[in-house]
C-alpha angles and dihedrals in degrees: 000000000000113000132193111210118196112185128136096205095089094197092051092045093052091048090053093044093050092048093051093043088055087055090056101263128129112231129202107197124204132170106193128065097220092046087050092052091053091046095048092052089076103018122110100201119150097222138022122211104195133186116213100216105063135148119245094022127008120242097247091053090049092048092049090049091050090051093043088054092051099257106153100176114132116264128201111198121214119200146151089222108107101175117114092234091056090053089049091052092050094048091045089053088061107273117149094204141005131215124189122218129269097046137157117255090230089062093051090049089051091051090050091051090049090053091048089055094046096053112109110251106257121228114270113263113188121193120188128204114177110312092344129093123196122203104206094192096057095022091232126147121209139191100203104311095336121095117234106215116216128178110255099253090049091048091053091052092047089051091049092050092044092052089054089066096217096322125126117269119198124234090244092053091051091050093048090049095050099040106018130254113301096020113154095236128129115243093232090075085073090066091052095050094044090050090057091042093053091054092052095047101042095078088059094052098257121128133190113214127194132208111202112252094358108067146248138305136189127218146150112281115249130201093239 
């Protein structure tokens, strides 16, 4: 699952992000409410974890703006406010869940799992490239009726390249897609994952091409 985390305590944010990434999620990390609002306008994450006390724009205002604009993604609020009335205000603003600081990471992970189960199952959206079919809802890749298992980072990079529809994708964009914006990961890991991905896709007629200094694209192999 792709998660947008908005928390101004950088140390706490990194701790949450690392824990969720270890659980297999991609995490985009932001520390300012106004910055988060701009980011979320075009972001396609599955879940938002949102602190109430933020610089730029407070979390409740941001949440109300999201709901007013028709954004229905689940939101877990983080706050140090423990009073019942504060929780009621947060839930009335459109939050799906509420977690009071300090909290155990295990509890946050459990809330994230619960949100994942509660999400309505999206309609199947199948994209084909050569002999492969990708189910975006389940994030499963198939060769005919057989599933082609890819490690999750390679699958994320495949998904990013596939969504580009033959256009070049920068190394930075691939890294952000696989790990989340702001992740402390060196760009050279992209080359490692793409090398492995190339080997897995080549038997099925799919190639990943690079253009030095510009990025990568994926397409069906031709005989020329």
